[in-house]
C-alpha positions as CSV (number, residue, x, y, z in Angstrom):
1,M,21.4,-4.0,35.0
2,D,19.1,-5.8,37.5
3,A,22.1,-6.5,39.8
4,L,23.1,-2.8,40.1
5,P,20.4,-1.2,42.4
6,Q,21.9,-2.4,45.7
7,E,25.1,-0.7,44.5
8,L,23.5,2.5,43.2
9,V,20.6,3.1,45.7
10,P,21.5,1.2,48.9
11,S,19.4,1.7,51.9
12,H,22.2,3.3,53.9
13,S,22.2,6.2,51.4
14,C,18.6,7.1,52.3
15,G,18.2,10.6,54.0
16,R,21.7,11.7,53.5
17,A,22.0,15.5,53.2
18,A,21.9,16.6,49.5
19,S,20.6,20.0,48.3
20,E,20.4,18.9,44.7
21,A,21.0,16.0,42.4
22,L,24.5,15.1,41.2
23,V,24.3,15.2,37.3
24,S,27.1,14.2,35.0
25,T,27.4,13.3,31.3
26,D,29.9,10.8,29.8
27,K,29.8,9.5,26.2
28,G,26.3,10.5,25.7
29,V,25.0,8.9,28.9
30,E,23.6,11.2,31.5
31,T,23.9,10.0,35.1
32,L,21.4,11.4,37.7
33,N,22.2,10.7,41.3
34,Y,19.2,11.1,43.7
35,A,20.6,8.4,46.1
36,H,19.3,10.3,49.2
37,L,15.8,9.9,47.7
38,G,16.5,6.3,46.7
39,V,16.6,7.1,42.9
40,Q,19.6,7.0,40.4
41,A,19.2,7.1,36.7
42,L,21.3,6.5,33.5
43,M,19.7,8.3,30.6
44,S,20.5,8.3,26.9
45,N,18.7,9.0,23.6
46,N,17.7,5.3,23.1
47,L,17.4,3.8,26.6
48,S,17.0,5.3,30.1
49,V,17.2,3.2,33.3
50,F,15.8,4.4,36.6
51,Y,16.8,2.5,39.8
52,V,14.4,3.1,42.6
53,N,14.6,2.2,46.3
54,P,11.1,2.8,47.7
55,T,12.3,2.5,51.3
56,C,14.0,5.9,51.1
57,A,11.2,8.3,50.1
58,N,8.3,6.1,49.1
59,I,9.0,6.7,45.4
60,T,7.9,3.8,43.3
61,G,7.6,5.1,39.8
62,I,8.5,7.5,37.1
63,A,6.5,9.7,34.6
64,I,8.1,10.7,31.2
65,Y,6.8,13.8,29.3
66,S,7.4,15.4,25.9
67,S,7.3,19.0,27.1
68,A,8.3,21.0,30.1
69,A,6.3,22.0,33.2
70,E,7.1,23.4,36.7
71,D,7.1,20.0,38.4
72,R,9.2,18.3,35.7
73,Q,12.9,17.9,35.4
74,A,14.7,18.2,32.0
75,S,17.0,15.4,30.7
76,G,19.8,15.8,28.1
77,S,18.0,13.2,26.0
78,G,15.1,15.4,25.0
79,F,12.4,14.4,27.5
80,W,11.2,15.6,30.9
81,Y,10.5,13.4,33.9
82,R,9.2,13.4,37.5
83,F,9.1,10.8,40.2
84,L,5.9,9.2,41.4
85,Y,5.1,8.1,44.9
86,K,3.2,5.0,45.9
87,N,0.1,6.9,47.0
88,K,-0.2,8.8,43.6
89,N,-3.7,9.5,42.4
90,L,-4.1,7.4,39.2
91,E,-7.0,9.3,37.7
92,Q,-5.2,12.6,38.1
93,L,-2.1,11.2,36.4
94,R,-4.2,9.8,33.6
95,G,-5.5,13.3,32.7
96,E,-2.1,14.9,32.3
97,T,-1.1,16.2,28.9
98,N,2.1,15.4,26.9
99,L,2.6,12.1,28.9
100,E,4.6,9.6,27.0
101,T,4.7,6.8,29.6
102,A,4.3,6.5,33.4
103,T,4.0,3.7,36.0
104,Y,4.3,3.3,39.7
105,V,3.8,0.5,42.3
106,P,0.7,1.3,44.3
107,E,1.0,1.3,48.1
108,Q,-1.0,-1.9,48.7
109,L,0.8,-3.8,45.9
110,W,4.2,-2.7,47.2
111,R,3.3,-3.9,50.6
112,Q,2.4,-7.3,49.2
113,L,5.6,-7.5,47.2
114,K,7.7,-6.4,50.1
115,E,6.4,-9.4,52.0
116,R,7.7,-11.6,49.2
117,G,11.2,-10.1,49.5
118,A,11.1,-7.1,47.1
119,S,13.5,-4.3,47.8
120,Y,14.0,-2.4,44.6
121,V,12.2,-1.4,41.4
122,I,14.0,-1.0,38.0
123,L,12.2,0.9,35.3
124,K,13.6,1.0,31.7
125,V,12.2,3.3,29.0
126,Y,13.1,2.5,25.4
127,A,12.7,5.4,23.1
128,H,11.6,3.1,20.3
129,A,11.0,-0.6,19.5
130,G,14.1,-1.1,17.4
131,L,15.6,-3.7,19.7
132,F,12.4,-5.9,19.7
133,V,12.7,-7.9,16.5
134,E,9.9,-10.4,16.1
135,A,10.6,-13.9,14.9
136,A,7.0,-14.7,13.7
137,E,5.9,-13.7,10.3
138,Q,2.4,-12.9,11.4
139,R,1.9,-10.4,14.2
140,S,-1.1,-9.3,16.3
141,G,0.1,-5.8,16.7
142,R,3.2,-3.6,16.7
143,P,4.4,-0.9,19.2
144,H,3.2,2.7,18.7
145,S,4.7,4.1,21.9
146,K,7.8,4.1,24.0
147,V,8.5,0.6,25.4
148,L,8.4,0.5,29.2
149,S,10.2,-2.3,31.1
150,I,9.3,-3.0,34.7
151,S,11.3,-5.4,36.8
152,I,11.7,-6.2,40.5
153,P,14.9,-8.2,41.4
154,G,14.1,-11.5,43.1
155,L,10.5,-11.7,41.6
156,E,11.3,-12.6,38.1
157,G,8.8,-14.9,36.5
158,V,6.4,-14.5,39.4
159,G,2.8,-13.3,38.9
160,L,1.7,-10.2,40.7
161,P,-0.8,-10.5,43.6
162,S,-2.7,-7.5,42.2
163,P,-2.6,-5.5,38.8
164,L,0.2,-3.0,38.3
165,P,-0.9,0.1,36.4
166,F,1.0,1.9,33.7
167,L,-0.1,4.6,31.3
168,L,0.7,5.1,27.6
169,P,-0.3,7.9,25.2
170,R,-3.7,7.4,23.5
171,G,-2.7,9.3,20.3
172,K,-4.9,9.3,17.1
173,T,-4.7,5.6,16.5
174,F,-6.8,4.4,19.5
175,G,-9.7,2.3,18.4
176,E,-10.5,-1.2,17.1
177,G,-7.3,-3.4,17.0
178,T,-5.3,-1.2,19.4
179,H,-4.4,-2.6,22.9
180,C,-1.7,-2.8,25.5
181,G,0.7,-5.6,25.1
182,Y,3.9,-7.1,26.3
183,W,7.1,-8.6,24.9
184,N,7.7,-12.3,25.4
185,Y,11.2,-12.3,23.7
186,K,9.7,-13.6,20.5
187,N,6.7,-11.4,19.7
188,W,4.2,-8.9,21.1
189,L,1.2,-10.5,23.0
190,S,-1.6,-9.1,25.1
191,D,-2.7,-12.0,27.4
192,G,-2.4,-11.0,31.0
193,V,-2.5,-7.3,30.2
194,T,-5.8,-5.3,30.5
195,T,-6.6,-2.2,28.4
196,C,-9.0,0.2,30.0
197,S,-10.8,2.3,27.5
198,G,-12.2,4.8,30.0
199,N,-14.0,7.8,28.5
200,G,-13.2,7.0,24.9
201,A,-12.3,10.0,22.7
202,E,-12.0,12.3,25.7
203,E,-9.2,10.5,27.5
204,L,-5.6,11.6,27.0
205,N,-3.9,8.4,28.0
206,V,-4.6,4.7,28.0
207,L,-4.6,2.9,31.3
208,C,-3.0,-0.6,31.1
209,Q,-2.9,-3.1,34.0
210,A,-0.4,-6.0,34.0
211,Q,-0.5,-9.2,36.0
212,H,3.3,-9.9,35.4
213,L,6.4,-7.9,34.8
214,T,8.2,-7.5,31.5
215,Q,8.4,-4.9,28.7
216,F,5.2,-3.2,27.7
217,S,3.9,-1.0,24.9
218,F,0.8,0.2,23.2
219,L,0.1,-2.0,20.2
220,I,-1.8,-0.9,17.1
221,G,-3.5,-3.1,14.5
222,G,-2.3,-6.3,13.0
223,S,0.6,-6.7,10.5
224,H,2.3,-9.2,8.3
225,A,6.0,-9.6,7.4
226,Q,5.4,-8.3,3.9
227,L,3.9,-5.0,5.3
228,Q,7.2,-3.4,6.4
229,L,6.1,0.2,6.0
230,E,5.9,2.3,9.1
231,N,2.5,3.7,8.0
232,V,-0.5,2.7,10.1
233,Q,-2.4,0.3,7.8
234,L,-6.1,1.2,8.2
235,Q,-8.4,-1.6,7.5
236,L,-11.8,-0.8,5.9
237,D,-15.0,-2.1,7.4
238,V,-16.4,-5.1,5.8
239,S,-19.4,-3.1,4.5
240,H,-17.1,-0.6,2.9
241,E,-15.0,-3.3,1.3
242,Q,-18.1,-5.1,-0.1
243,L,-19.4,-1.8,-1.6
244,L,-16.1,-0.9,-3.1
245,D,-15.8,-4.4,-4.6
246,I,-19.2,-4.0,-6.2
247,I,-18.3,-0.6,-7.7
248,S,-14.9,-2.0,-8.9
249,Y,-16.6,-5.0,-10.6
250,V,-19.3,-2.9,-12.2
251,G,-16.6,-0.4,-13.4
252,C,-14.3,-3.2,-14.8
253,G,-17.3,-4.8,-16.6
254,L,-18.3,-1.5,-18.3
255,S,-14.6,-0.7,-19.1
256,L,-14.1,-4.1,-20.8
257,F,-17.3,-3.5,-22.7
258,G,-16.0,-0.1,-23.8
259,L,-12.6,-1.4,-24.7
260,L,-14.1,-4.1,-26.8
261,C,-16.3,-1.5,-28.7
262,I,-13.2,0.6,-29.3
263,F,-11.4,-2.4,-30.9
264,L,-14.4,-3.2,-33.0
265,T,-14.7,0.5,-34.1
266,A,-11.0,0.4,-35.2
267,A,-11.7,-2.7,-37.2
268,L,-14.9,-1.1,-38.7
269,V,-13.5,2.4,-39.6
270,K,-10.3,2.1,-41.6
271,K,-9.7,5.8,-41.8
272,W,-9.8,6.1,-38.0
273,R,-7.6,3.2,-37.2
274,T,-4.8,4.3,-39.6
275,Q,-4.4,7.6,-37.6
276,A,-1.3,7.9,-35.5
277,S,-3.3,9.1,-32.5
278,T,-5.6,6.0,-32.8
279,K,-2.7,3.6,-32.9
280,V,-1.4,5.1,-29.6
281,L,-4.9,4.9,-28.1
282,L,-5.2,1.2,-29.2
283,H,-2.0,0.4,-27.4
284,L,-3.3,2.0,-24.2
285,C,-6.6,0.1,-24.6
286,L,-4.8,-3.1,-25.0
287,A,-2.8,-2.6,-21.8
288,L,-6.0,-1.5,-20.0
289,A,-7.8,-4.7,-21.1
290,L,-4.9,-6.8,-19.9
291,Q,-5.0,-5.2,-16.5
292,L,-8.8,-5.4,-16.1
293,L,-8.8,-9.1,-17.1
294,L,-6.0,-10.0,-14.7
295,F,-7.7,-8.0,-11.9
296,V,-11.0,-9.7,-12.4
297,Y,-9.4,-13.1,-12.5
298,L,-7.1,-12.6,-9.5
299,S,-9.9,-10.9,-7.3
300,G,-12.0,-14.0,-7.6
301,G,-10.9,-15.0,-4.1
302,E,-9.0,-18.2,-5.0
303,D,-8.2,-20.5,-2.1
304,W,-4.7,-19.6,-0.8
305,L,-3.9,-23.3,-0.2
306,T,-4.2,-23.8,-3.9
307,L,-2.0,-20.9,-4.7
308,E,0.5,-22.0,-2.1
309,R,0.9,-25.3,-3.7
310,N,1.5,-23.6,-7.0
311,W,3.5,-20.6,-5.8
312,H,5.1,-19.9,-9.1
313,R,1.7,-19.4,-10.7
314,C,0.7,-16.8,-8.1
315,L,4.1,-15.1,-8.6
316,I,3.6,-14.9,-12.4
317,L,0.0,-13.6,-12.2
318,G,1.0,-11.0,-9.6
319,A,4.0,-9.8,-11.6
320,A,1.8,-9.7,-14.8
321,L,-0.7,-7.5,-13.1
322,Q,2.1,-5.2,-11.8
323,Y,3.6,-5.1,-15.3
324,S,0.2,-4.3,-16.9
325,V,-0.4,-1.3,-14.6
326,L,3.1,0.1,-15.3
327,V,2.6,-0.3,-19.0
328,I,-0.7,1.7,-18.8
329,F,1.1,4.5,-17.1
330,S,3.9,4.4,-19.6
331,W,1.4,4.9,-22.4
332,M,-0.4,7.6,-20.5
333,L,2.9,9.4,-20.1
334,I,3.6,9.2,-23.8
335,I,0.0,10.4,-24.6
336,A,0.4,13.3,-22.2
337,F,3.7,14.3,-23.9
338,L,2.2,14.1,-27.4
339,Q,-0.8,16.2,-26.2
340,F,1.6,18.7,-24.6
341,Q,3.5,19.0,-27.9
342,R,0.2,19.5,-29.8
343,Y,-1.4,22.2,-27.6
344,V,1.6,23.9,-25.9
345,T,4.7,23.4,-28.1
346,V,2.9,24.1,-31.3
347,I,5.8,25.6,-33.3
348,G,8.9,23.5,-34.1
349,V,7.5,20.1,-33.3
350,A,9.4,17.5,-35.3
351,R,8.6,13.9,-34.4
352,P,11.1,11.2,-35.3
353,N,10.3,8.7,-38.0
354,H,8.6,5.6,-36.7
355,Y,7.9,7.4,-33.4
356,I,4.9,5.1,-32.8
357,L,7.2,2.1,-33.0
358,I,9.7,3.7,-30.7
359,S,7.0,4.6,-28.2
360,A,5.7,1.0,-28.3
361,L,9.2,-0.4,-27.5
362,I,9.6,2.0,-24.6
363,A,6.1,1.6,-23.2
364,W,6.1,-2.2,-23.3
365,T,9.7,-2.9,-22.2
366,L,10.5,-0.2,-19.6
367,P,8.0,-1.5,-17.0
368,L,9.9,-4.9,-17.1
369,L,12.6,-3.2,-15.0
370,P,10.7,-2.5,-11.8
371,T,8.6,-5.7,-12.2
372,L,11.6,-8.0,-12.5
373,S,13.3,-6.2,-9.7
374,V,10.5,-6.9,-7.3
375,V,10.3,-10.5,-8.5
376,L,14.0,-11.1,-8.0
377,L,14.6,-9.1,-4.8
378,D,11.3,-9.4,-2.9
379,A,9.3,-12.3,-4.3
380,K,7.7,-13.0,-0.9
381,S,5.9,-9.6,-1.1
382,F,3.5,-11.2,-3.7
383,K,2.0,-13.4,-1.0
384,P,-1.5,-12.3,0.2
385,S,-1.5,-10.4,3.5
386,A,-2.9,-11.7,6.8
387,H,-5.9,-9.4,6.4
388,Q,-6.7,-10.9,3.0
389,L,-6.4,-14.4,4.3
390,K,-8.7,-13.6,7.2
391,H,-11.4,-12.3,4.9
392,H,-10.8,-15.0,2.2
393,A,-9.8,-12.5,-0.3
394,T,-6.4,-13.8,-1.6
395,F,-4.6,-11.6,-4.1
396,C,-1.3,-12.1,-5.7
397,Y,0.2,-8.6,-5.8
398,P,3.3,-6.9,-4.3
399,S,3.0,-5.3,-1.0
400,G,5.3,-3.6,1.5
401,Y,8.5,-2.1,-0.1
402,G,7.7,-4.0,-3.3
403,L,4.4,-2.1,-3.6
404,A,5.9,1.2,-2.5
405,L,9.0,1.2,-4.7
406,G,7.8,-1.0,-7.6
407,V,4.3,0.4,-8.1
408,V,3.4,3.4,-6.1
409,L,6.6,5.4,-6.7
410,P,6.4,5.0,-10.6
411,I,2.7,5.8,-10.6
412,A,3.2,8.9,-8.4
413,L,6.0,10.3,-10.7
414,V,3.9,9.7,-13.9
415,T,0.8,11.1,-12.3
416,I,2.6,14.3,-11.2
417,A,4.1,14.8,-14.6
418,N,0.8,14.2,-16.4
419,A,-1.0,16.6,-14.0
420,F,1.6,19.3,-14.8
421,M,1.2,18.8,-18.5
422,M,-2.6,18.8,-18.3
423,I,-2.5,22.2,-16.5
424,C,-0.2,23.6,-19.2
425,I,-2.6,22.3,-21.9
426,I,-5.7,23.8,-20.3
427,Y,-3.9,27.1,-19.8
428,S,-2.6,27.2,-23.4
429,I,-6.1,26.5,-24.8
430,Q,-7.6,29.0,-22.4
431,R,-5.4,31.7,-23.8
432,A,-5.8,30.8,-27.4
433,L,-9.6,30.7,-27.5
434,N,-12.2,33.3,-26.8
435,P,-14.3,32.5,-23.7
436,R,-17.5,31.9,-25.7
437,R,-20.1,29.5,-24.2
438,K,-19.6,26.8,-26.9
439,L,-15.8,26.9,-26.6
440,I,-16.1,26.7,-22.8
441,V,-18.1,23.5,-23.1
442,Q,-15.5,22.1,-25.5
443,Q,-12.7,23.0,-23.0
444,L,-14.7,21.3,-20.2
445,R,-15.1,18.2,-22.3
446,L,-11.4,18.2,-23.1
447,S,-10.5,18.6,-19.4
448,V,-12.6,15.6,-18.5
449,L,-11.2,13.5,-21.3
450,L,-7.6,14.4,-20.3
451,F,-8.3,13.7,-16.7
452,F,-9.3,10.1,-17.6
453,L,-6.9,9.7,-20.5
454,L,-3.8,10.7,-18.6
455,G,-4.7,8.6,-15.5
456,L,-5.2,11.5,-13.1
457,T,-7.9,9.4,-11.4
458,W,-5.0,7.7,-9.7
459,I,-4.4,10.8,-7.6
460,F,-7.4,9.5,-5.6
461,G,-5.6,6.1,-5.4
462,L,-2.5,7.7,-4.0
463,C,-4.5,9.6,-1.4
464,S,-6.3,6.3,-0.5
465,Y,-2.8,4.6,-0.3
466,L,-1.8,7.2,2.2
467,H,-5.0,6.6,4.2
468,L,-6.1,10.2,4.1
469,S,-9.8,9.3,4.0
470,I,-12.1,6.5,2.9
471,V,-13.7,9.1,0.5
472,F,-10.6,8.8,-1.8
473,S,-11.2,5.0,-1.9
474,Y,-14.7,5.6,-3.2
475,L,-13.5,8.3,-5.7
476,F,-10.8,6.1,-7.0
477,C,-13.1,3.1,-7.5
478,L,-15.7,5.4,-9.2
479,T,-13.2,6.9,-11.6
480,A,-10.2,4.6,-12.3
481,T,-12.2,1.4,-13.0
482,F,-14.5,3.3,-15.5
483,Q,-11.5,4.5,-17.5
484,G,-12.1,2.2,-20.4
485,F,-15.9,3.1,-20.7
486,V,-15.1,6.8,-20.6
487,L,-12.6,6.4,-23.5
488,F,-15.4,4.6,-25.4
489,V,-17.9,7.4,-24.8
490,Y,-15.4,10.1,-26.0
491,F,-13.8,8.2,-28.9
492,V,-16.8,6.3,-30.2
493,L,-20.1,7.7,-29.0
494,L,-19.1,11.4,-29.2
495,N,-17.1,11.0,-32.4
496,K,-19.4,11.8,-35.3
497,T,-17.6,9.6,-37.9
498,N,-17.4,6.5,-35.6
499,R,-20.9,6.9,-34.4
500,N,-22.3,7.1,-37.9
501,A,-20.3,4.0,-38.9
502,W,-22.0,2.1,-36.1
503,L,-25.5,3.5,-37.0
504,N,-25.0,2.5,-40.6
505,L,-23.9,-1.0,-39.6
506,M,-26.8,-1.6,-37.3
507,S,-29.6,0.0,-39.4
508,P,-28.3,1.0,-42.9
509,K,-31.7,1.9,-44.3
510,Q,-33.0,4.0,-41.5
511,F,-29.5,5.7,-41.2
512,R,-29.7,6.8,-44.9
513,L,-33.1,8.2,-44.4
514,K,-32.0,10.3,-41.5
515,V,-28.8,11.5,-43.2
516,P,-29.3,14.8,-45.2
517,K,-29.1,14.5,-49.0
518,T,-26.0,16.6,-49.2
519,E,-24.2,14.3,-46.8
520,Q,-25.5,11.2,-48.7
521,Q,-24.2,12.7,-51.9
522,S,-20.8,13.4,-50.4
523,M,-20.7,9.9,-48.9
524,T,-21.7,8.4,-52.3
525,T,-19.0,10.5,-54.1
526,S,-16.4,9.4,-51.7
527,S,-17.5,5.8,-52.1
528,S,-17.3,6.0,-55.9
529,N,-13.9,7.7,-55.7
530,N,-12.6,4.9,-53.5
531,S,-14.0,2.2,-55.9
532,R,-12.3,3.8,-58.9
533,R,-9.0,4.0,-57.0
534,M,-9.3,0.3,-56.1
535,Q,-10.0,-0.6,-59.7
536,S,-7.1,1.5,-61.0
């Protein structure tokens, strides 16, 4: 391509009479011939090349737009363009709307380059960065704009005597970690390229200045090979991360305490632990306890060098944590279905024999499928990200496509199904009961219980994963990590039978004094009947 300008825009074509440009299209490539002005272009959906001879009409650049205007020409590739002269006002160009990329060689710089033998300018505009495949696993940024290539035949590899300006759209991602960069045929770098912030939030476009010629783009954030999603990965401030960690540790501690109390209550109250609903609850609590213990252990910030030497251990722990999360959601889906049958499908409910055993087999074995799939197909996704390594917070857990397809997708499907069944349950109860104050309070308590029991707190987690707002990160940590403690409050503290069992165990004499005589007689009668049955 760099050898074509003397054939396409030769100096002897300058000033030849031409009322309009000659435009032709062949096999998806649009040819634009402005040879009398010293410009000829080849434009397509993926790549457009502009050959410029500044000697003809002092044109030294091009501006690409995403919408039409009076001074812009339309292309068959879905963008609009106009030529820029070497005396163009840079600040005026910087304030234009719908600008996708623009560059030109200023008059003083072109005079210096011409003294060094420059005759032509070649500008290439790549619609996306699909051709720029990085070899390094760790990257300092990735393109968020069109890729602009600037070359001057005869001056390859030579530094510029003064900076060459080019403009890229600011977008909504401008901020810390965003900068102009260039391609060195291995990865994207930023040395030798200056990013001018200007007026901050008020500016429409970012001004970049280069000291050399190559391909340029606007880079955002940092990324790692395991983060292959196209989403912008927003990194929380250190202060937010520390506060969220504290909330998570407190929530996990209280939840573990609550789950321990639930298991002790089941051991203490035989009548309660023999109920089918309690057996399902205990399975859920066991999965919750496994997840919380693994989370607390893995989030201890173990040195990555230690984990790297024992990579199989990191892989096993990360897969175990993924499996425990999916088991929890399997049980929450089963519980939601059972509650749906209880409150909505009241008539004709016929549960199969040993349905608890069948549910246990499904809930504990089905999550093995996505877990083993990620382990076998994308084991490297369990390695900690560059951001975690930077902040010494190593964590063995899937990321990238492994996280999206092996964790987020199943959680999202179960959460949507549980939310639908919860709405049906609340609506069914609302219609069946009179709206008296006591019943309204009971409905409210049931709604809160179902919200935690069915894992709807993970709605906040999905919103946080989509980076909608940091508020959802706080809501998720304030609700999801306290799930075990909330279950303890509802099934132990607010359950009269279980609460009385604990009071009787801790202070039997005081408890008997506080219990009414009628209740003591009933308890005594029940106890004597039980002893007679045991003797018989």
